[in-house]
DRENBA-549831 format. One record per residue (C-alpha): residue number from 0; residue in one letter; x, y, z. Coordinates in nm, 3 decimals. Example, Ala and Ser with C-alpha at 12.3 -4.5 7.8 and 13.67 -1.06 7.14 Angstrom:
2
+-----+------+---------+---------+---------+
! pos ! code !       u !       v !       w !
+-----+------+---------+---------+---------+
!   0 !    a !   1.230 !  -0.450 !   0.780 !
!   1 !    s !   1.367 !  -0.106 !   0.714 !
+-----+------+---------+---------+---------+
***
This chain:
218
+-----+------+---------+---------+---------+
! pos ! code !       u !       v !       w !
+-----+------+---------+---------+---------+
!   0 !    m !   0.277 !  -8.351 ! -15.532 !
!   1 !    t !   0.389 !  -8.092 ! -15.746 !
!   2 !    g !   0.304 !  -7.760 ! -15.653 !
!   3 !    r !   0.181 !  -7.587 ! -16.013 !
!   4 !    v !   0.331 !  -7.181 ! -16.000 !
!   5 !    l !   0.133 !  -6.861 ! -16.237 !
!   6 !    i !   0.439 !  -6.644 ! -16.216 !
!   7 !    c !   0.343 !  -6.245 ! -16.296 !
!   8 !    d !   0.554 !  -6.006 ! -16.414 !
!   9 !    d !   0.553 !  -5.673 ! -16.658 !
!  10 !    q !   0.982 !  -5.748 ! -16.729 !
!  11 !    e !   1.034 !  -6.081 ! -16.950 !
!  12 !    l !   1.413 !  -6.110 ! -16.807 !
!  13 !    v !   1.192 !  -6.130 ! -16.436 !
!  14 !    r !   0.966 !  -6.348 ! -16.563 !
!  15 !    v !   1.267 !  -6.575 ! -16.734 !
!  16 !    g !   1.512 !  -6.643 ! -16.443 !
!  17 !    v !   1.181 !  -6.722 ! -16.156 !
!  18 !    r !   1.056 !  -6.951 ! -16.441 !
!  19 !    m !   1.455 !  -7.148 ! -16.477 !
!  20 !    i !   1.402 !  -7.149 ! -16.039 !
!  21 !    v !   1.120 !  -7.238 ! -16.094 !
!  22 !    d !   1.154 !  -7.510 ! -16.287 !
!  23 !    s !   1.488 !  -7.691 ! -16.163 !
!  24 !    q !   1.359 !  -7.777 ! -15.903 !
!  25 !    p !   1.084 !  -8.148 ! -15.919 !
!  26 !    d !   0.793 !  -8.033 ! -15.686 !
!  27 !    l !   0.740 !  -7.741 ! -15.833 !
!  28 !    t !   0.669 !  -7.574 ! -16.231 !
!  29 !    v !   0.567 !  -7.312 ! -16.431 !
!  30 !    v !   0.296 !  -7.378 ! -16.581 !
!  31 !    g !   0.179 !  -7.049 ! -16.726 !
!  32 !    e !   0.309 !  -6.673 ! -16.747 !
!  33 !    a !   0.150 !  -6.308 ! -16.722 !
!  34 !    t !   0.207 !  -6.001 ! -16.802 !
!  35 !    d !  -0.019 !  -5.779 ! -16.625 !
!  36 !    g !  -0.293 !  -5.785 ! -16.403 !
!  37 !    a !  -0.573 !  -5.866 ! -16.566 !
!  38 !    t !  -0.415 !  -6.146 ! -16.732 !
!  39 !    a !  -0.280 !  -6.343 ! -16.409 !
!  40 !    v !  -0.666 !  -6.312 ! -16.354 !
!  41 !    e !  -0.763 !  -6.477 ! -16.651 !
!  42 !    l !  -0.518 !  -6.723 ! -16.673 !
!  43 !    a !  -0.575 !  -6.800 ! -16.283 !
!  44 !    g !  -0.907 !  -6.899 ! -16.326 !
!  45 !    r !  -0.809 !  -7.149 ! -16.605 !
!  46 !    l !  -0.529 !  -7.282 ! -16.464 !
!  47 !    r !  -0.625 !  -7.359 ! -16.145 !
!  48 !    p !  -0.258 !  -7.279 ! -15.990 !
!  49 !    d !  -0.123 !  -7.387 ! -15.633 !
!  50 !    l !   0.056 !  -7.081 ! -15.648 !
!  51 !    v !   0.041 !  -6.718 ! -15.819 !
!  52 !    l !   0.428 !  -6.508 ! -15.799 !
!  53 !    m !   0.292 !  -6.135 ! -15.843 !
!  54 !    d !   0.462 !  -5.822 ! -15.889 !
!  55 !    v !   0.322 !  -5.498 ! -15.812 !
!  56 !    r !   0.331 !  -5.236 ! -16.025 !
!  57 !    m !   0.240 !  -5.296 ! -16.416 !
!  58 !    p !   0.024 !  -5.159 ! -16.647 !
!  59 !    g !  -0.295 !  -5.184 ! -16.641 !
!  60 !    m !  -0.465 !  -5.379 ! -16.341 !
!  61 !    d !  -0.197 !  -5.395 ! -16.107 !
!  62 !    g !  -0.063 !  -5.685 ! -15.898 !
!  63 !    i !  -0.298 !  -5.560 ! -15.558 !
!  64 !    a !  -0.597 !  -5.509 ! -15.728 !
!  65 !    a !  -0.530 !  -5.896 ! -15.923 !
!  66 !    t !  -0.463 !  -6.058 ! -15.575 !
!  67 !    a !  -0.784 !  -5.960 ! -15.456 !
!  68 !    r !  -0.989 !  -6.075 ! -15.707 !
!  69 !    i !  -0.756 !  -6.412 ! -15.729 !
!  70 !    c !  -0.854 !  -6.495 ! -15.388 !
!  71 !    a !  -1.174 !  -6.416 ! -15.386 !
!  72 !    a !  -1.250 !  -6.612 ! -15.681 !
!  73 !    l !  -1.016 !  -6.944 ! -15.563 !
!  74 !    p !  -0.966 !  -6.947 ! -15.243 !
!  75 !    e !  -0.704 !  -7.266 ! -15.287 !
!  76 !    t !  -0.451 !  -7.079 ! -15.429 !
!  77 !    r !  -0.202 !  -6.860 ! -15.284 !
!  78 !    v !  -0.023 !  -6.528 ! -15.367 !
!  79 !    l !   0.266 !  -6.445 ! -15.271 !
!  80 !    i !   0.382 !  -6.077 ! -15.418 !
!  81 !    i !   0.670 !  -6.021 ! -15.525 !
!  82 !    t !   0.800 !  -5.674 ! -15.369 !
!  83 !    t !   1.110 !  -5.409 ! -15.441 !
!  84 !    f !   1.248 !  -5.305 ! -15.058 !
!  85 !    d !   1.092 !  -5.558 ! -14.828 !
!  86 !    l !   0.978 !  -5.229 ! -14.666 !
!  87 !    d !   0.755 !  -5.122 ! -14.949 !
!  88 !    e !   0.333 !  -5.044 ! -14.848 !
!  89 !    y !   0.266 !  -5.244 ! -15.170 !
!  90 !    a !   0.293 !  -5.545 ! -14.944 !
!  91 !    y !   0.103 !  -5.459 ! -14.631 !
!  92 !    s !  -0.176 !  -5.385 ! -14.921 !
!  93 !    g !  -0.048 !  -5.728 ! -15.048 !
!  94 !    l !  -0.177 !  -5.894 ! -14.747 !
!  95 !    r !  -0.471 !  -5.714 ! -14.702 !
!  96 !    a !  -0.581 !  -5.812 ! -15.037 !
!  97 !    g !  -0.505 !  -6.184 ! -14.963 !
!  98 !    a !  -0.152 !  -6.249 ! -14.992 !
!  99 !    s !  -0.024 !  -6.501 ! -14.814 !
! 100 !    g !   0.349 !  -6.363 ! -14.857 !
! 101 !    f !   0.580 !  -6.128 ! -14.985 !
! 102 !    l !   0.935 !  -6.178 ! -15.217 !
! 103 !    v !   1.192 !  -5.915 ! -15.200 !
! 104 !    k !   1.287 !  -5.937 ! -15.605 !
! 105 !    d !   1.627 !  -5.919 ! -15.556 !
! 106 !    a !   1.643 !  -6.171 ! -15.306 !
! 107 !    p !   1.895 !  -6.506 ! -15.357 !
! 108 !    a !   1.730 !  -6.804 ! -15.520 !
! 109 !    d !   1.738 !  -6.958 ! -15.219 !
! 110 !    e !   1.568 !  -6.723 ! -15.027 !
! 111 !    m !   1.310 !  -6.774 ! -15.307 !
! 112 !    l !   1.229 !  -7.131 ! -15.294 !
! 113 !    v !   1.204 !  -7.129 ! -14.911 !
! 114 !    a !   0.968 !  -6.876 ! -14.931 !
! 115 !    v !   0.712 !  -7.026 ! -15.247 !
! 116 !    r !   0.713 !  -7.357 ! -14.989 !
! 117 !    g !   0.629 !  -7.176 ! -14.747 !
! 118 !    v !   0.317 !  -7.027 ! -14.861 !
! 119 !    l !   0.269 !  -7.351 ! -15.030 !
! 120 !    r !   0.221 !  -7.496 ! -14.724 !
! 121 !    g !   0.104 !  -7.268 ! -14.587 !
! 122 !    d !   0.242 !  -7.368 ! -14.257 !
! 123 !    a !   0.486 !  -7.035 ! -14.186 !
! 124 !    m !   0.546 !  -6.690 ! -14.310 !
! 125 !    v !   0.788 !  -6.510 ! -14.543 !
! 126 !    s !   1.047 !  -6.390 ! -14.282 !
! 127 !    p !   0.827 !  -6.290 ! -13.947 !
! 128 !    s !   1.038 !  -6.111 ! -13.831 !
! 129 !    v !   1.030 !  -5.847 ! -14.121 !
! 130 !    t !   0.658 !  -5.942 ! -14.144 !
! 131 !    r !   0.595 !  -5.761 ! -13.852 !
! 132 !    r !   0.743 !  -5.430 ! -13.919 !
! 133 !    l !   0.586 !  -5.386 ! -14.192 !
! 134 !    l !   0.287 !  -5.441 ! -14.020 !
! 135 !    d !   0.451 !  -5.205 ! -13.762 !
! 136 !    r !   0.514 !  -4.913 ! -14.041 !
! 137 !    y !   0.162 !  -4.958 ! -14.225 !
! 138 !    l !  -0.100 !  -5.075 ! -13.964 !
! 139 !    g !  -0.092 !  -4.873 ! -13.724 !
! 140 !    e !  -0.414 !  -4.837 ! -13.450 !
! 141 !    r !  -0.657 !  -4.916 ! -13.734 !
! 142 !    g !  -0.934 !  -5.269 ! -13.666 !
! 143 !    g !  -0.915 !  -5.301 ! -13.307 !
! 144 !    a !  -1.294 !  -5.266 ! -13.265 !
! 145 !    e !  -1.436 !  -5.461 ! -13.546 !
! 146 !    h !  -1.226 !  -5.777 ! -13.464 !
! 147 !    a !  -1.387 !  -5.835 ! -13.099 !
! 148 !    a !  -1.683 !  -6.014 ! -13.278 !
! 149 !    k !  -1.427 !  -6.222 ! -13.405 !
! 150 !    l !  -1.257 !  -6.229 ! -13.150 !
! 151 !    d !  -1.462 !  -6.404 ! -12.865 !
! 152 !    l !  -1.544 !  -6.664 ! -13.099 !
! 153 !    l !  -1.219 !  -6.810 ! -12.926 !
! 154 !    t !  -1.140 !  -6.945 ! -12.600 !
! 155 !    e !  -0.847 !  -6.809 ! -12.390 !
! 156 !    r !  -0.583 !  -7.052 ! -12.461 !
! 157 !    e !  -0.669 !  -7.013 ! -12.867 !
! 158 !    k !  -0.636 !  -6.605 ! -12.765 !
! 159 !    d !  -0.317 !  -6.709 ! -12.634 !
! 160 !    v !  -0.183 !  -6.844 ! -12.920 !
! 161 !    l !  -0.281 !  -6.583 ! -13.161 !
! 162 !    g !  -0.078 !  -6.368 ! -12.997 !
! 163 !    l !   0.214 !  -6.610 ! -13.005 !
! 164 !    i !   0.190 !  -6.653 ! -13.388 !
! 165 !    g !   0.117 !  -6.249 ! -13.410 !
! 166 !    r !   0.443 !  -6.196 ! -13.268 !
! 167 !    g !   0.603 !  -6.419 ! -13.531 !
! 168 !    r !   0.644 !  -6.781 ! -13.314 !
! 169 !    s !   0.697 !  -7.121 ! -13.458 !
! 170 !    n !   0.464 !  -7.345 ! -13.289 !
! 171 !    g !   0.810 !  -7.507 ! -13.116 !
! 172 !    e !   0.875 !  -7.179 ! -13.013 !
! 173 !    i !   0.527 !  -7.136 ! -12.903 !
! 174 !    a !   0.469 !  -7.480 ! -12.745 !
! 175 !    g !   0.783 !  -7.430 ! -12.546 !
! 176 !    e !   0.633 !  -7.062 ! -12.404 !
! 177 !    l !   0.279 !  -7.230 ! -12.319 !
! 178 !    y !   0.407 !  -7.599 ! -12.182 !
! 179 !    i !   0.160 !  -7.743 ! -12.436 !
! 180 !    g !   0.280 !  -8.058 ! -12.673 !
! 181 !    e !   0.344 !  -7.938 ! -13.040 !
! 182 !    t !   0.060 !  -8.120 ! -13.168 !
! 183 !    t !  -0.165 !  -7.929 ! -12.958 !
! 184 !    v !  -0.022 !  -7.637 ! -13.096 !
! 185 !    k !  -0.089 !  -7.738 ! -13.458 !
! 186 !    t !  -0.429 !  -7.808 ! -13.355 !
! 187 !    h !  -0.512 !  -7.439 ! -13.233 !
! 188 !    v !  -0.380 !  -7.336 ! -13.493 !
! 189 !    g !  -0.600 !  -7.493 ! -13.813 !
! 190 !    r !  -0.882 !  -7.392 ! -13.479 !
! 191 !    i !  -0.791 !  -7.002 ! -13.510 !
! 192 !    l !  -0.775 !  -6.978 ! -13.895 !
! 193 !    a !  -1.156 !  -7.179 ! -13.889 !
! 194 !    k !  -1.290 !  -7.017 ! -13.623 !
! 195 !    l !  -1.140 !  -6.613 ! -13.872 !
! 196 !    g !  -1.195 !  -6.857 ! -14.122 !
! 197 !    l !  -0.861 !  -6.692 ! -14.243 !
! 198 !    r !  -0.642 !  -6.843 ! -14.516 !
! 199 !    d !  -0.285 !  -6.930 ! -14.392 !
! 200 !    r !  -0.092 !  -6.827 ! -14.108 !
! 201 !    v !   0.040 !  -6.542 ! -14.258 !
! 202 !    h !  -0.349 !  -6.373 ! -14.258 !
! 203 !    a !  -0.327 !  -6.437 ! -13.859 !
! 204 !    v !  -0.069 !  -6.217 ! -13.788 !
! 205 !    v !  -0.275 !  -5.993 ! -13.945 !
! 206 !    f !  -0.574 !  -6.045 ! -13.760 !
! 207 !    a !  -0.389 !  -6.019 ! -13.452 !
! 208 !    y !  -0.264 !  -5.706 ! -13.513 !
! 209 !    e !  -0.590 !  -5.527 ! -13.670 !
! 210 !    s !  -0.770 !  -5.663 ! -13.332 !
! 211 !    g !  -0.484 !  -5.545 ! -13.072 !
! 212 !    v !  -0.371 !  -5.881 ! -12.958 !
! 213 !    v !  -0.118 !  -5.743 ! -13.076 !
! 214 !    r !   0.014 !  -5.374 ! -13.059 !
! 215 !    p !   0.261 !  -5.233 ! -13.287 !
! 216 !    g !   0.570 !  -5.216 ! -13.203 !
! 217 !    g !   0.519 !  -5.406 ! -12.910 !
+-----+------+---------+---------+---------+
***
């Protein structure tokens, strides 16, 4: 199955470079290009891509606003934010808007492809350690009380799994720490996402921070 990718960046050289990398892969194809957020929203609605590679700073509608609109309208479409720095506040805003990860703009081609495939799978975050540092820096102590009711939907074991997801553990690492099978971990992860109404694993990390299951800096 081929992953269909929409590129959104106001710099032509960036779009050309990304297109060359994506189209060089047999399992990926570029289905469209946009130069601003409004065009990205329009094309996403028409083309229904599997993934949008979204720049942040663009004329008119920026990438954060476009991400929020695309994620609200197209639950099956993933968005990968392209940011200038790995701890850019825009990357955090992108996650809050519904993006499934972020990519540093000058990342090597192989790292970009790992990020793209990870987000398309929905089972792997982009750079868990960097994601955690980003949340440590920008989340602070916000949001604990508002998620208490949702946390009550989880069993104690699911809360344990959620906490380890929030700390950037892989399924294999979670299985080892909790002395359970990896297949069982996958089942727990699926139930957590369904019960909490989360798009994918990276949003489980954000929820773990916002609910207080994982503390910034902890």
